[in-house]
Each structure stands twice: as structure tokens, then as C-alpha cells.
C-alpha positions in Angstrom: 0.0 0.0 0.0 1.4 3.4 -0.9 2.2 5.9 1.8 -0.3 8.5 0.5 -3.2 5.9 0.5 -2.2 4.7 3.9 -2.2 8.3 5.3 -5.6 9.0 3.7 -7.1 5.9 5.2 -5.7 6.7 8.6 -7.1 10.2 8.5 -10.5 8.9 7.4 -10.6 6.3 10.2 -9.7 9.0 12.8 -12.7 11.1 11.7 -15.0 8.4 13.1 -16.8 7.5 9.8 -16.8 4.1 8.3 -15.3 3.7 4.8 -18.7 3.2 3.2 -20.5 6.1 5.0 -21.2 9.3 3.2 -22.8 12.4 4.6 -26.5 12.6 3.6 -26.8 16.4 3.5 -24.1 18.8 2.5 -23.1 21.3 5.3 -23.9 24.8 4.3 -21.0 27.2 4.1 -21.2 30.8 5.0 -20.2 33.3 2.3 -16.7 34.8 2.7 -16.2 38.5 2.2 -12.7 39.4 1.0 -11.5 43.0 1.6 -8.4 44.6 0.4 -5.8 45.2 3.0 -4.7 48.5 1.5 -7.1 51.3 0.8 -7.0 52.8 -2.7 -4.5 55.6 -3.0 -6.0 59.0 -3.5 -2.9 60.7 -4.7 -0.9 58.9 -7.4 2.3 60.2 -5.8 1.5 58.2 -2.7 1.8 54.8 -4.5 4.8 52.7 -3.7 7.4 52.3 -6.5 10.2 49.7 -6.2 13.5 50.0 -8.1 16.6 47.9 -8.3 19.6 50.1 -7.6 23.3 49.5 -6.8 24.0 50.5 -3.2 27.4 52.1 -2.4 29.9 49.4 -1.5 28.0 46.6 -3.1 28.1 45.1 -6.6 24.6 43.6 -6.4 21.5 45.7 -7.0 19.1 45.9 -4.1 15.3 46.4 -4.3 14.4 49.7 -2.8 10.7 50.6 -2.3 9.5 54.2 -1.6 6.5 56.3 -2.5 6.7 58.3 -5.7 6.7 61.4 -3.5 9.8 60.2 -1.7 11.6 59.4 -5.0 10.8 62.9 -6.2 12.1 64.5 -2.9 15.3 62.5 -3.2 15.8 63.5 -6.8 15.2 67.2 -6.0 17.6 67.1 -3.0 20.3 65.5 -5.2 19.9 68.2 -7.9 20.1 71.0 -5.2 23.3 69.5 -3.8 24.9 69.3 -7.2 23.9 72.9 -8.0 25.5 74.1 -4.8 28.7 72.2 -5.5 28.9 73.7 -9.0 28.4 77.2 -7.8 30.8 77.0 -4.8 34.0 78.9 -5.3 37.0 76.8 -5.6 39.8 77.1 -3.1 42.3 75.5 -5.5 44.9 77.8 -7.1 44.5 78.4 -10.8 47.4 77.4 -13.0 48.1 79.1 -16.3 47.1 77.0 -19.2 49.6 75.9 -21.7 52.6 73.6 -21.8 56.1 74.6 -21.1 58.8 73.2 -19.1 
């Protein structure tokens, strides 16, 4: 006898029913209501967006999930920092161009 058949027979015998017994009437089942766990997003910038990006110090991309609003804030902050670096006066001395030894 196979193991699956043996297991099924053992479970059937534990239920207290004889092998030839069958229920006369089907047991009614209450309807199940399924609701979403997350409410619909009112603002499209509040939806979650996942991206695969390389993290500093790693060669493998990681999945990073943020809202669209957070991605936009991060982009704006990076642009502002880059603009500040470009406009900052340089403390390095300027050397005349041209060759010469």
C-alpha cells in the first residue's frame, strides 16, 4: 500500500466514519467576504514604487521601495546639492594653461 493511500485511510478512520459512510446532507458554508488590506491611493504620488539600484559598497543591486513622492524628494535634493557644488567657489589655485617646461 502506498504511503499516501495509507495516510488518507488513517485520517478517514480518525474522523469516526466508516469507509462506506457518506454524509446525507451537505453542510452549508457561510459566504466569505474578502476585503483589500490596503485602501485605494487617493494621490498617485503616494503609491509605492520599487526600483533595483546599486548601493554604495555593493556590486549587487538591491530592491528599494519608496513612495513616488519620496523618490521625487530624493531627486530634488540631489539636484540641489549638485547645483550648490557647481556654484561653490574653488579654493584651489588656478594654474596658467599651456605647456612649457
